[in-house]
KOLVEXRO-572263 format. One record per residue: residue in one letter; residue number from 1; x, y, z of N, C-alpha, C, O in turn. Coordinates in steps of 0.2 Angstrom, whole numbers, plus 5000, padded with zeros to 4 digits. Example, Ala and Ser with C-alpha at 12.3 -4.5 7.8 and 13.67 -1.06 7.14 Angstrom:
<gubas>
GUBA   code   pos    nc1    nc2    nc3   cac1   cac2   cac3    cc1    cc2    cc3    oc1    oc2    oc3
GUBA      A     1   5066   4972   5039   5062   4978   5039   5066   4984   5039   5071   4983   5042
GUBA      S     2   5064   4989   5035   5068   4995   5036   5064   5000   5039   5067   5006   5040
</gubas>
This chain:
<gubas>
GUBA   code   pos    nc1    nc2    nc3   cac1   cac2   cac3    cc1    cc2    cc3    oc1    oc2    oc3
GUBA      M     1   4080   5755   4569   4081   5762   4567   4078   5765   4563   4076   5763   4557
GUBA      Q     2   4076   5773   4566   4072   5774   4562   4075   5776   4555   4081   5778   4556
GUBA      P     3   4072   5777   4547   4073   5781   4542   4076   5788   4543   4075   5792   4548
GUBA      S     4   4079   5790   4538   4080   5800   4539   4079   5802   4533   4078   5797   4528
GUBA      R     5   4079   5809   4532   4078   5813   4528   4086   5814   4526   4087   5814   4520
GUBA      D     6   4091   5815   4530   4096   5819   4530   4102   5814   4528   4103   5809   4531
GUBA      I     7   4105   5817   4522   4112   5813   4520   4117   5810   4526   4120   5805   4526
GUBA      A     8   4117   5815   4530   4122   5814   4538   4122   5806   4538   4127   5803   4537
GUBA      R     9   4116   5804   4539   4112   5798   4541   4114   5794   4536   4117   5789   4537
GUBA      L    10   4113   5794   4530   4117   5789   4527   4122   5787   4525   4124   5781   4524
GUBA      I    11   4126   5793   4526   4135   5792   4528   4136   5788   4532   4140   5783   4531
GUBA      E    12   4132   5790   4539   4135   5787   4545   4134   5779   4545   4138   5775   4548
GUBA      I    13   4127   5778   4541   4126   5770   4540   4131   5767   4536   4134   5762   4539
GUBA      M    14   4134   5769   4531   4139   5768   4526   4144   5765   4528   4146   5760   4527
GUBA      A    15   4148   5771   4532   4152   5769   4538   4153   5765   4544   4159   5764   4547
GUBA      A    16   4145   5763   4544   4143   5757   4550   4145   5749   4548   4147   5744   4550
GUBA      L    17   4143   5751   4541   4144   5746   4536   4151   5743   4533   4152   5737   4531
GUBA      R    18   4154   5747   4535   4162   5745   4531   4165   5748   4538   4167   5754   4538
GUBA      T    19   4164   5744   4544   4168   5747   4550   4172   5738   4553   4170   5734   4557
GUBA      P    20   4179   5738   4549   4180   5733   4549   4177   5728   4560   4175   5731   4564
GUBA      G    21   4178   5722   4561   4173   5720   4565   4168   5720   4566   4165   5714   4565
GUBA      T    22   4163   5726   4568   4155   5726   4567   4152   5728   4562   4147   5731   4563
GUBA      G    23   4155   5729   4555   4151   5731   4551   4148   5721   4547   4148   5715   4549
GUBA      C    24   4147   5725   4539   4145   5720   4536   4150   5714   4531   4152   5716   4525
GUBA      P    25   4150   5711   4533   4156   5707   4531   4158   5708   4520   4163   5709   4517
GUBA      W    26   4150   5708   4517   4149   5708   4510   4154   5713   4510   4160   5712   4508
GUBA      D    27   4151   5721   4512   4151   5728   4511   4158   5727   4514   4163   5730   4510
GUBA      L    28   4160   5725   4520   4167   5727   4518   4172   5721   4514   4177   5721   4516
GUBA      E    29   4169   5718   4510   4174   5716   4505   4176   5718   4499   4180   5717   4496
GUBA      Q    30   4171   5722   4498   4171   5728   4491   4175   5731   4491   4178   5734   4495
GUBA      S    31   4177   5731   4483   4180   5737   4482   4178   5742   4475   4172   5742   4473
GUBA      F    32   4182   5744   4473   4178   5748   4467   4178   5745   4462   4173   5745   4458
GUBA      E    33   4181   5742   4461   4181   5737   4455   4176   5734   4455   4172   5735   4450
GUBA      T    34   4174   5728   4463   4169   5726   4462   4163   5730   4462   4158   5727   4460
GUBA      I    35   4162   5736   4464   4158   5738   4464   4154   5742   4458   4148   5742   4458
GUBA      A    36   4159   5746   4455   4156   5748   4450   4151   5746   4443   4149   5750   4439
GUBA      P    37   4150   5739   4444   4147   5735   4440   4138   5738   4441   4134   5740   4437
GUBA      Y    38   4140   5736   4449   4131   5736   4455   4131   5745   4451   4125   5746   4450
GUBA      T    39   4133   5749   4449   4133   5758   4449   4130   5757   4443   4125   5760   4442
GUBA      I    40   4132   5754   4439   4132   5753   4432   4123   5751   4430   4120   5753   4426
GUBA      E    41   4121   5744   4435   4117   5742   4435   4111   5746   4439   4105   5745   4439
GUBA      E    42   4116   5749   4443   4109   5754   4446   4106   5761   4442   4101   5764   4443
GUBA      A    43   4110   5762   4438   4110   5770   4432   4105   5766   4427   4103   5770   4424
GUBA      Y    44   4103   5760   4426   4100   5757   4422   4093   5755   4425   4088   5755   4421
GUBA      E    45   4091   5754   4432   4086   5753   4435   4081   5758   4436   4075   5758   4437
GUBA      V    46   4088   5766   4436   4084   5771   4437   4079   5773   4430   4073   5775   4430
GUBA      A    47   4083   5773   4424   4081   5774   4418   4075   5769   4413   4071   5769   4408
GUBA      D    48   4076   5763   4420   4069   5758   4416   4061   5762   4422   4056   5763   4420
GUBA      A    49   4064   5763   4430   4058   5767   4432   4054   5772   4428   4048   5772   4428
GUBA      I    50   4060   5778   4423   4058   5783   4420   4055   5781   4414   4050   5785   4412
GUBA      A    51   4056   5775   4412   4053   5774   4406   4046   5771   4408   4041   5772   4405
GUBA      G    52   4045   5768   4414   4039   5766   4417   4034   5770   4418   4028   5769   4418
GUBA      G    53   4037   5776   4420   4035   5782   4424   4031   5780   4431   4026   5783   4432
GUBA      D    54   4034   5776   4436   4033   5774   4442   4037   5781   4445   4043   5782   4444
GUBA      R    55   4033   5783   4449   4038   5788   4454   4041   5785   4457   4047   5785   4457
GUBA      D    56   4035   5781   4463   4038   5779   4467   4043   5774   4466   4045   5773   4472
GUBA      D    57   4046   5770   4461   4049   5768   4459   4056   5770   4457   4062   5768   4457
GUBA      L    58   4053   5775   4455   4061   5779   4454   4063   5783   4459   4068   5785   4459
GUBA      R    59   4059   5785   4464   4064   5786   4470   4065   5782   4473   4065   5784   4479
GUBA      D    60   4065   5776   4473   4068   5769   4477   4073   5770   4470   4078   5773   4473
GUBA      E    61   4076   5769   4464   4079   5767   4463   4086   5775   4463   4092   5775   4464
GUBA      L    62   4084   5778   4463   4086   5785   4464   4090   5783   4470   4096   5784   4469
GUBA      G    63   4089   5780   4475   4090   5782   4481   4097   5775   4482   4101   5774   4487
GUBA      D    64   4096   5770   4475   4099   5765   4477   4106   5767   4474   4111   5765   4477
GUBA      L    65   4105   5773   4467   4108   5774   4464   4115   5780   4469   4121   5780   4468
GUBA      L    66   4111   5782   4473   4115   5788   4480   4118   5783   4482   4124   5784   4484
GUBA      L    67   4115   5775   4484   4120   5774   4487   4126   5771   4485   4131   5770   4489
GUBA      Q    68   4126   5769   4478   4132   5768   4477   4137   5775   4474   4142   5773   4471
GUBA      V    69   4136   5779   4475   4139   5788   4475   4142   5786   4486   4147   5784   4489
GUBA      V    70   4138   5786   4487   4141   5786   4495   4145   5781   4498   4149   5781   4503
GUBA      F    71   4144   5774   4493   4149   5767   4496   4155   5771   4493   4159   5773   4497
GUBA      H    72   4156   5771   4484   4164   5775   4482   4167   5778   4487   4172   5777   4489
GUBA      A    73   4162   5784   4489   4165   5790   4491   4168   5786   4498   4174   5787   4499
GUBA      R    74   4164   5783   4503   4166   5779   4510   4174   5779   4507   4178   5783   4508
GUBA      M    75   4175   5771   4502   4182   5768   4499   4184   5772   4499   4186   5773   4505
GUBA      A    76   4185   5779   4494   4190   5785   4494   4192   5787   4501   4198   5786   4503
GUBA      Q    77   4187   5788   4506   4189   5792   4512   4193   5786   4515   4199   5788   4515
GUBA      E    78   4192   5780   4517   4196   5778   4520   4203   5776   4517   4207   5775   4521
GUBA      E    79   4203   5776   4508   4212   5776   4506   4215   5784   4508   4221   5785   4507
GUBA      G    80   4210   5788   4509   4214   5797   4511   4214   5800   4507   4218   5805   4507
GUBA      H    81   4210   5798   4502   4210   5803   4494   4204   5809   4495   4205   5815   4493
GUBA      F    82   4197   5805   4497   4192   5811   4498   4187   5808   4502   4187   5802   4505
GUBA      D    83   4182   5812   4502   4175   5809   4507   4169   5812   4502   4170   5815   4497
GUBA      F    84   4164   5810   4504   4155   5812   4501   4156   5820   4500   4155   5823   4495
GUBA      G    85   4159   5823   4506   4159   5830   4504   4164   5833   4499   4163   5838   4495
GUBA      G    86   4169   5830   4499   4174   5832   4493   4168   5830   4486   4166   5835   4483
GUBA      V    87   4167   5826   4486   4163   5824   4480   4156   5830   4477   4154   5832   4472
GUBA      V    88   4153   5831   4483   4147   5838   4484   4152   5842   4481   4151   5844   4475
GUBA      D    89   4157   5844   4484   4157   5851   4484   4161   5850   4476   4160   5855   4472
GUBA      A    90   4166   5844   4473   4169   5846   4467   4162   5847   4462   4164   5850   4457
GUBA      I    91   4155   5844   4462   4151   5844   4456   4148   5851   4459   4147   5854   4454
GUBA      T    92   4147   5855   4463   4146   5859   4465   4147   5865   4461   4143   5868   4457
GUBA      T    93   4158   5865   4463   4161   5869   4460   4160   5870   4453   4159   5875   4451
GUBA      K    94   4160   5861   4448   4159   5861   4442   4152   5867   4437   4150   5871   4433
GUBA      L    95   4149   5863   4443   4142   5866   4442   4142   5873   4438   4141   5875   4432
GUBA      V    96   4145   5879   4444   4144   5885   4445   4150   5887   4441   4149   5893   4441
GUBA      R    97   4155   5886   4439   4159   5887   4433   4157   5886   4428   4158   5890   4424
GUBA      R    98   4152   5879   4424   4151   5879   4420   4144   5884   4419   4140   5882   4414
GUBA      H    99   4142   5886   4421   4137   5891   4422   4137   5897   4420   4131   5898   4420
GUBA      P   100   4140   5902   4419   4144   5909   4422   4137   5914   4419   4137   5920   4421
GUBA      H   101   4133   5910   4414   4129   5916   4413   4123   5913   4417   4118   5913   4413
GUBA      V   102   4121   5911   4424   4117   5908   4428   4119   5914   4436   4116   5918   4439
GUBA      F   103   4126   5910   4436   4131   5912   4442   4134   5919   4441   4133   5923   4445
GUBA      G   104   4138   5920   4435   4142   5923   4433   4141   5931   4430   4135   5934   4431
GUBA      D   105   4145   5934   4427   4144   5940   4424   4143   5940   4416   4146   5944   4412
GUBA      T   106   4138   5935   4412   4139   5933   4406   4131   5929   4406   4131   5924   4404
GUBA      R   107   4127   5933   4408   4121   5932   4407   4117   5934   4402   4119   5938   4399
GUBA      H   108   4110   5931   4400   4105   5935   4396   4110   5932   4387   4110   5934   4381
GUBA      L   109   4114   5926   4388   4115   5923   4382   4112   5919   4379   4108   5915   4382
GUBA      A   110   4112   5920   4373   4107   5914   4367   4110   5909   4369   4116   5908   4371
GUBA      P   111   4102   5904   4368   4107   5897   4368   4112   5894   4364   4114   5888   4364
GUBA      E   112   4112   5897   4361   4121   5894   4354   4126   5896   4359   4131   5893   4360
GUBA      A   113   4125   5903   4362   4131   5907   4364   4134   5901   4370   4139   5899   4370
GUBA      V   114   4129   5900   4374   4129   5896   4379   4132   5891   4378   4138   5890   4380
GUBA      K   115   4130   5885   4372   4135   5879   4370   4142   5880   4368   4146   5875   4367
GUBA      V   116   4143   5888   4367   4149   5890   4364   4154   5888   4370   4159   5885   4371
GUBA      L   117   4151   5893   4375   4154   5896   4382   4156   5887   4383   4161   5885   4384
GUBA      W   118   4149   5884   4384   4149   5880   4388   4157   5874   4386   4160   5872   4391
GUBA      S   119   4158   5871   4377   4161   5869   4376   4167   5872   4380   4170   5868   4383
GUBA      E   120   4169   5880   4378   4177   5879   4380   4179   5878   4389   4185   5878   4391
GUBA      I   121   4172   5877   4392   4177   5878   4400   4177   5872   4398   4183   5870   4397
GUBA      K   122   4172   5866   4396   4174   5861   4397   4181   5859   4395   4184   5855   4398
GUBA      A   123   4184   5864   4386   4189   5861   4385   4192   5863   4391   4193   5858   4394
GUBA      Q   124   4194   5870   4394   4199   5869   4398   4200   5868   4403   4204   5871   4406
GUBA      E   125   4194   5863   4407   4197   5860   4412   4198   5853   4411   4200   5849   4415
GUBA      K   126   4197   5851   4403   4201   5846   4401   4210   5847   4402   4213   5843   4406
GUBA      A   127   4212   5853   4399   4220   5854   4399   4221   5856   4404   4226   5858   4406
GUBA      E   128   4215   5856   4410   4220   5857   4417   4220   5849   4420   4224   5846   4423
GUBA      R   129   4215   5846   4418   4217   5838   4420   4220   5834   4420   4222   5830   4424
GUBA      A   130   4223   5837   4410   4231   5833   4408   4235   5835   4414   4238   5831   4418
GUBA      A   131   4236   5843   4413   4242   5847   4416   4243   5844   4426   4248   5843   4430
GUBA      R   132   4238   5842   4426   4236   5839   4435   4239   5831   4435   4239   5828   4440
GUBA      R   133   4239   5829   4430   4239   5821   4430   4244   5821   4428   4247   5816   4431
GUBA      E   134   4252   5827   4424   4256   5824   4422   4259   5828   4430   4261   5823   4434
GUBA      A   135   4260   5833   4432   4263   5833   4437   4261   5830   4442   4261   5833   4447
GUBA      A   136   4258   5824   4444   4258   5820   4448   4261   5815   4446   4260   5809   4448
GUBA      G   137   4265   5816   4440   4268   5809   4438   4265   5805   4437   4267   5800   4440
GUBA      H   138   4257   5803   4431   4256   5797   4430   4258   5796   4422   4256   5799   4417
GUBA      P   139   4263   5789   4423   4266   5788   4418   4261   5787   4413   4255   5788   4413
GUBA      G   140   4266   5787   4408   4261   5786   4401   4254   5787   4399   4250   5782   4397
GUBA      A   141   4252   5794   4400   4246   5797   4402   4246   5801   4394   4251   5805   4392
GUBA      P   142   4238   5797   4389   4241   5800   4383   4239   5809   4382   4237   5813   4386
GUBA      A   143   4241   5808   4375   4240   5815   4375   4234   5818   4374   4230   5814   4371
GUBA      P   144   4232   5824   4374   4222   5825   4374   4221   5826   4368   4224   5829   4364
GUBA      S   145   4215   5822   4365   4212   5822   4362   4203   5825   4362   4200   5827   4367
GUBA      V   146   4201   5826   4355   4196   5828   4356   4188   5824   4356   4182   5826   4356
GUBA      L   147   4191   5816   4358   4188   5811   4360   4188   5809   4366   4187   5803   4367
GUBA      D   148   4191   5812   4372   4193   5813   4380   4186   5815   4382   4183   5819   4380
GUBA      G   149   4184   5809   4388   4179   5811   4393   4173   5807   4388   4167   5809   4387
GUBA      V   150   4176   5802   4386   4168   5797   4382   4170   5790   4385   4173   5787   4381
GUBA      P   151   4169   5787   4393   4171   5781   4396   4169   5776   4393   4163   5776   4390
GUBA      A   152   4175   5770   4392   4173   5765   4388   4170   5761   4391   4169   5755   4388
GUBA      A   153   4166   5762   4398   4161   5757   4401   4155   5759   4397   4151   5755   4395
GUBA      L   154   4155   5764   4396   4149   5766   4392   4147   5762   4389   4151   5758   4386
GUBA      P   155   4136   5759   4388   4135   5754   4383   4136   5757   4377   4136   5763   4376
GUBA      A   156   4139   5752   4372   4144   5753   4364   4139   5757   4358   4140   5760   4353
GUBA      L   157   4134   5756   4360   4129   5764   4356   4130   5767   4357   4131   5770   4352
GUBA      T   158   4129   5771   4364   4131   5776   4366   4135   5780   4369   4135   5785   4372
GUBA      R   159   4141   5775   4369   4146   5778   4369   4147   5779   4359   4148   5785   4358
GUBA      A   160   4146   5775   4355   4145   5777   4348   4142   5785   4346   4144   5789   4342
GUBA      L   161   4139   5785   4348   4135   5792   4350   4139   5798   4349   4140   5803   4345
GUBA      K   162   4141   5794   4357   4145   5802   4359   4152   5801   4358   4155   5806   4360
GUBA      L   163   4154   5797   4354   4161   5799   4351   4159   5803   4345   4163   5807   4343
GUBA      Q   164   4154   5800   4343   4152   5804   4334   4151   5812   4335   4153   5816   4332
GUBA      E   165   4146   5814   4342   4146   5820   4342   4152   5823   4344   4153   5829   4342
GUBA      K   166   4157   5820   4347   4164   5825   4348   4166   5826   4343   4165   5832   4341
GUBA      A   167   4169   5822   4337   4170   5821   4331   4166   5829   4328   4168   5835   4328
GUBA      G   168   4161   5826   4327   4156   5832   4324   4159   5838   4325   4160   5841   4320
GUBA      R   169   4161   5841   4331   4160   5847   4333   4165   5850   4332   4167   5855   4336
GUBA      V   170   4170   5847   4327   4177   5849   4325   4175   5848   4317   4178   5853   4314
GUBA      G   171   4172   5846   4313   4169   5844   4307   4169   5840   4305   4167   5841   4300
GUBA      F   172   4172   5833   4307   4173   5826   4305   4167   5824   4307   4165   5822   4313
GUBA      D   173   4161   5825   4299   4156   5822   4300   4153   5823   4293   4155   5828   4289
GUBA      W   174   4147   5818   4292   4143   5820   4287   4139   5825   4287   4135   5827   4291
GUBA      N   175   4139   5828   4281   4134   5834   4282   4125   5832   4280   4122   5837   4279
GUBA      D   176   4122   5826   4280   4115   5826   4282   4113   5817   4281   4116   5812   4278
GUBA      A   177   4108   5817   4284   4109   5808   4286   4107   5805   4278   4107   5799   4277
GUBA      G   178   4107   5809   4274   4107   5803   4268   4113   5801   4265   4114   5796   4261
GUBA      Q   179   4119   5806   4269   4125   5801   4266   4126   5798   4272   4128   5792   4269
GUBA      V   180   4126   5797   4277   4125   5792   4282   4120   5785   4277   4123   5779   4276
GUBA      M   181   4115   5786   4276   4112   5779   4272   4117   5778   4267   4120   5773   4267
GUBA      A   182   4119   5782   4264   4123   5777   4259   4130   5775   4259   4133   5772   4255
GUBA      K   183   4131   5777   4267   4136   5774   4270   4134   5765   4276   4138   5761   4278
GUBA      I   184   4127   5766   4276   4125   5762   4279   4124   5754   4271   4126   5749   4273
GUBA      R   185   4123   5756   4267   4122   5753   4261   4129   5750   4260   4129   5744   4258
GUBA      E   186   4134   5754   4260   4141   5752   4260   4144   5748   4265   4149   5744   4265
GUBA      E   187   4140   5747   4270   4144   5744   4275   4138   5737   4276   4141   5732   4279
GUBA      I   188   4132   5737   4275   4129   5731   4272   4132   5725   4265   4131   5719   4264
GUBA      D   189   4135   5728   4263   4139   5725   4256   4145   5722   4260   4147   5717   4258
GUBA      E   190   4147   5726   4263   4152   5724   4267   4153   5719   4270   4157   5714   4270
GUBA      V   191   4145   5719   4276   4144   5711   4279   4144   5708   4274   4150   5705   4273
GUBA      S   192   4139   5707   4270   4138   5701   4264   4145   5701   4263   4147   5696   4266
GUBA      E   193   4149   5702   4261   4156   5699   4258   4159   5695   4265   4162   5689   4265
GUBA      A   194   4158   5700   4269   4162   5693   4275   4158   5689   4273   4159   5687   4268
GUBA      L   195   4154   5687   4276   4148   5683   4277   4150   5676   4272   4151   5670   4273
GUBA      A   196   4150   5682   4265   4152   5675   4258   4160   5671   4261   4162   5665   4261
GUBA      D   197   4164   5677   4264   4170   5674   4266   4171   5669   4272   4176   5667   4274
GUBA      G   198   4166   5669   4273   4168   5665   4282   4173   5666   4288   4173   5662   4292
GUBA      G   199   4176   5672   4289   4178   5674   4293   4176   5680   4297   4174   5686   4297
GUBA      V   200   4175   5672   4304   4173   5675   4311   4172   5684   4312   4168   5688   4311
GUBA      A   201   4181   5684   4314   4185   5691   4314   4182   5696   4311   4180   5702   4314
GUBA      A   202   4182   5695   4305   4180   5699   4298   4173   5700   4299   4172   5706   4301
GUBA      I   203   4168   5697   4299   4162   5698   4301   4160   5703   4308   4156   5707   4308
GUBA      R   204   4164   5701   4315   4160   5704   4319   4163   5711   4317   4160   5716   4319
GUBA      D   205   4169   5712   4314   4172   5720   4313   4167   5723   4307   4164   5728   4309
GUBA      E   206   4165   5720   4301   4159   5722   4297   4153   5724   4301   4149   5728   4298
GUBA      V   207   4152   5720   4306   4144   5720   4309   4144   5726   4314   4139   5730   4316
GUBA      G   208   4151   5726   4316   4153   5734   4321   4152   5739   4318   4149   5744   4320
GUBA      D   209   4155   5739   4313   4154   5747   4306   4148   5748   4306   4145   5753   4307
GUBA      L   210   4143   5740   4304   4138   5745   4301   4135   5748   4307   4134   5754   4307
GUBA      L   211   4133   5745   4312   4130   5748   4321   4133   5755   4321   4129   5760   4321
GUBA      F   212   4139   5756   4320   4142   5761   4321   4138   5767   4316   4137   5772   4317
GUBA      A   213   4137   5763   4309   4136   5769   4307   4129   5770   4307   4127   5776   4306
GUBA      V   214   4125   5764   4309   4115   5765   4311   4115   5769   4316   4110   5773   4317
GUBA      A   215   4120   5770   4321   4122   5774   4328   4120   5783   4325   4116   5787   4326
GUBA      N   216   4126   5782   4320   4126   5789   4318   4121   5791   4312   4119   5797   4312
GUBA      L   217   4118   5788   4310   4110   5789   4306   4106   5793   4310   4103   5798   4310
GUBA      A   218   4105   5786   4318   4101   5791   4324   4102   5795   4326   4099   5796   4331
GUBA      R   219   4109   5801   4326   4110   5806   4327   4110   5809   4325   4109   5815   4328
GUBA      H   220   4110   5808   4316   4106   5812   4313   4099   5813   4313   4097   5819   4314
GUBA      A   221   4096   5810   4313   4090   5812   4313   4087   5812   4322   4081   5810   4324
GUBA      G   222   4092   5814   4325   4088   5818   4331   4086   5813   4336   4082   5814   4341
GUBA      V   223   4088   5806   4335   4087   5800   4341   4091   5797   4342   4097   5796   4340
GUBA      D   224   4090   5796   4348   4094   5792   4354   4095   5784   4350   4090   5781   4349
GUBA      P   225   4102   5783   4349   4100   5774   4346   4101   5770   4353   4105   5766   4351
GUBA      E   226   4101   5770   4360   4100   5767   4364   4095   5765   4367   4095   5760   4371
GUBA      A   227   4088   5774   4366   4083   5773   4368   4077   5768   4362   4073   5765   4363
GUBA      A   228   4082   5771   4357   4077   5768   4352   4078   5759   4352   4074   5756   4350
GUBA      L   229   4083   5757   4354   4084   5750   4353   4081   5747   4359   4080   5741   4359
GUBA      R   230   4081   5753   4365   4078   5747   4370   4071   5750   4370   4068   5751   4375
GUBA      G   231   4067   5752   4365   4061   5754   4364   4058   5745   4360   4053   5741   4361
GUBA      T   232   4064   5745   4355   4062   5739   4352   4063   5734   4357   4058   5731   4358
GUBA      N   233   4068   5732   4359   4067   5726   4363   4062   5725   4367   4059   5719   4367
GUBA      A   234   4059   5732   4374   4053   5733   4374   4048   5726   4371   4046   5721   4373
GUBA      K   235   4046   5732   4362   4042   5729   4359   4042   5722   4357   4036   5719   4358
GUBA      F   236   4047   5719   4355   4051   5713   4355   4048   5709   4360   4044   5704   4359
GUBA      T   237   4050   5711   4365   4048   5705   4372   4042   5705   4372   4039   5700   4374
GUBA      R   238   4036   5710   4371   4030   5712   4372   4026   5704   4370   4024   5700   4373
GUBA      R   239   4028   5706   4360   4025   5703   4356   4025   5696   4355   4022   5693   4351
GUBA      F   240   4031   5692   4359   4035   5687   4360   4031   5686   4367   4032   5680   4369
GUBA      A   241   4029   5689   4369   4026   5685   4378   4018   5685   4374   4013   5681   4377
GUBA      F   242   4016   5689   4367   4010   5688   4365   4008   5683   4365   4003   5680   4369
GUBA      I   243   4014   5678   4360   4017   5671   4355   4016   5667   4360   4013   5661   4359
GUBA      E   244   4018   5668   4367   4018   5661   4370   4014   5661   4375   4014   5656   4378
GUBA      A   245   4009   5666   4377   4002   5668   4378   4000   5661   4375   3999   5655   4376
GUBA      A   246   3998   5665   4369   3994   5661   4365   3993   5654   4362   3989   5650   4360
GUBA      L   247   4001   5653   4364   4002   5644   4361   4000   5641   4368   3997   5635   4369
GUBA      A   248   4001   5645   4374   4001   5642   4381   3994   5642   4382   3993   5636   4385
GUBA      A   249   3988   5645   4380   3981   5644   4381   3979   5639   4376   3973   5638   4374
GUBA      A   250   3984   5635   4373   3981   5629   4368   3985   5625   4372   3984   5620   4370
GUBA      G   251   3990   5624   4377   3994   5619   4380   4002   5619   4376   4006   5615   4378
GUBA      R   252   4004   5622   4371   4008   5623   4368   4015   5626   4370   4014   5629   4376
GUBA      T   253   4020   5627   4369   4025   5629   4369   4029   5629   4363   4030   5624   4359
GUBA      P   254   4033   5638   4362   4036   5639   4355   4040   5632   4352   4042   5631   4346
GUBA      L   255   4042   5630   4357   4046   5622   4354   4040   5616   4351   4042   5612   4347
GUBA      D   256   4035   5617   4353   4029   5614   4347   4027   5619   4342   4022   5617   4339
GUBA      A   257   4029   5626   4341   4025   5627   4335   4030   5628   4328   4036   5626   4328
GUBA      S   258   4027   5629   4324   4031   5633   4320   4033   5639   4319   4032   5643   4322
GUBA      L   259   4037   5639   4314   4039   5647   4314   4032   5650   4310   4028   5655   4312
GUBA      A   260   4031   5646   4306   4024   5649   4301   4019   5653   4307   4018   5659   4307
GUBA      E   261   4016   5647   4313   4012   5650   4316   4014   5655   4322   4010   5659   4324
GUBA      M   262   4022   5654   4324   4023   5661   4327   4023   5668   4325   4023   5673   4328
GUBA      D   263   4024   5667   4316   4024   5672   4314   4018   5676   4313   4018   5683   4314
GUBA      A   264   4012   5673   4311   4004   5673   4313   4004   5677   4320   4004   5683   4321
GUBA      L   265   4004   5672   4323   4004   5676   4330   4005   5683   4331   4002   5687   4332
GUBA      W   266   4013   5682   4328   4018   5690   4330   4012   5694   4324   4010   5700   4325
GUBA      D   267   4010   5691   4320   4006   5697   4316   3999   5699   4319   3995   5703   4317
GUBA      A   268   3997   5697   4323   3991   5695   4328   3992   5703   4334   3990   5708   4335
GUBA      A   269   3999   5699   4338   4000   5704   4340   4001   5712   4339   3999   5717   4343
GUBA      K   270   4004   5712   4332   4004   5720   4332   3997   5723   4329   3995   5728   4331
GUBA      R   271   3994   5720   4324   3987   5721   4323   3985   5725   4330   3984   5731   4330
GUBA      G   272   3983   5720   4336   3981   5721   4342   3985   5728   4347   3983   5730   4353
GUBA      E   273   3990   5729   4345   3993   5736   4347   3990   5741   4341   3988   5746   4343
GUBA      R   274   3990   5740   4336   3989   5746   4333   3981   5749   4335   3980   5755   4336
GUBA      Q   275   3976   5743   4337   3970   5744   4339   3969   5748   4346   3964   5751   4347
GUBA      Q   276   3973   5746   4349   3976   5751   4357   3974   5758   4354   3976   5760   4349
GUBA      P   277   3970   5762   4358   3968   5771   4357   3979   5774   4358   3983   5773   4363
GUBA      G   278   3979   5777   4354   3984   5782   4353   3989   5779   4351   3994   5782   4352
GUBA      A   279   3989   5770   4348   3993   5769   4344   3995   5770   4336   3991   5769   4331
GUBA      E   280   4001   5771   4335   4005   5773   4329   4003   5767   4324   4002   5761   4325
GUBA      E   281   4002   5770   4318   3999   5765   4312   4007   5763   4309   4011   5767   4306
GUBA      E   282   4007   5758   4310   4015   5755   4307   4012   5755   4299   4006   5754   4296
GUBA      K   283   4020   5756   4296   4018   5757   4288   4020   5750   4284   4023   5745   4286
GUBA      P   284   4015   5750   4278   4016   5744   4274   4021   5742   4275   4026   5746   4276
GUBA      G   285   4022   5737   4275   4028   5733   4274   4033   5732   4278   4039   5730   4277
GUBA      S   286   4029   5734   4283   4036   5733   4291   4039   5728   4291   4041   5725   4286
GUBA      V   287   4042   5726   4296   4047   5719   4295   4042   5715   4299   4038   5719   4302
GUBA      S   288   4042   5709   4298   4038   5701   4297   4041   5699   4304   4046   5703   4305
GUBA      A   289   4038   5694   4311   4041   5691   4313   4046   5687   4313   4049   5685   4318
GUBA      R   290   4046   5684   4306   4052   5678   4304   4057   5686   4305   4060   5687   4310
GUBA      A   291   4056   5690   4300   4062   5696   4299   4066   5698   4306   4071   5701   4306
GUBA      A   292   4058   5697   4312   4060   5701   4319   4065   5696   4324   4068   5697   4329
GUBA      V   293   4065   5690   4321   4067   5686   4325   4075   5686   4324   4079   5684   4329
GUBA      T   294   4077   5689   4317   4085   5686   4316   4087   5695   4319   4090   5696   4324
GUBA      V   295   4082   5702   4313   4083   5707   4316   4079   5711   4320   4075   5715   4317
GUBA      P   296   4079   5711   4327   4073   5714   4332   4071   5722   4331   4067   5725   4335
</gubas>
């Protein structure tokens, strides 16, 4: 079987994989619920490929993500709801509807006016969706909310950012980053109190509040908290790998080393990074290895 640049061929292959009796046993036993985690995973792998700057890898990962869309569409088609063509029709209709300044009569709008128009169109779509659900008789449909449309399955930091953005659009927000810093200090004090009391539920609750406030600070500073934490995770992984390599060269492992030794190697890794061309100099007093192990 030869590969194809035609989306129809991919749809045919998916149909063959899902054909009872002749298809793939694994593909046949899947459902929306079992495939959803793979869909999320593939989206992250696309982000990893972008971060790595490998465009060949990005092409492959986008293909994997497209397969997820085709898989979900095929299962929906089997249930008689919609097919891949319906998915394409839905997104093309939405794009045209949300860009009247490109495809309609409201051209030459300023960027701020475009954002206002976009919000108005999305609000209208939300109202129409709620009316459609009510007409379909879905029981217990919640009342429309400003916070609607933020998937619960998003990574927690990303969801916090999107919830804060939506609330901010109606004025429920801090005025500046300085006020958020004050809130973070308040939350740190409350974490300290919870730690002193020793209640696990209270500690979890207060740590959650602190993380939510930090995400809010990132938003006010114009930083994506999820991307920032991914960067720090990568930095921590890279520096810890340096520690492991240095110890391995001496025939040792981290289990054989003291925290002071690993701390010194961590600082050596930082110095090496600063000496690389284009590396940014870290400010004095930056986090040490000892602190980084606790709060990377």
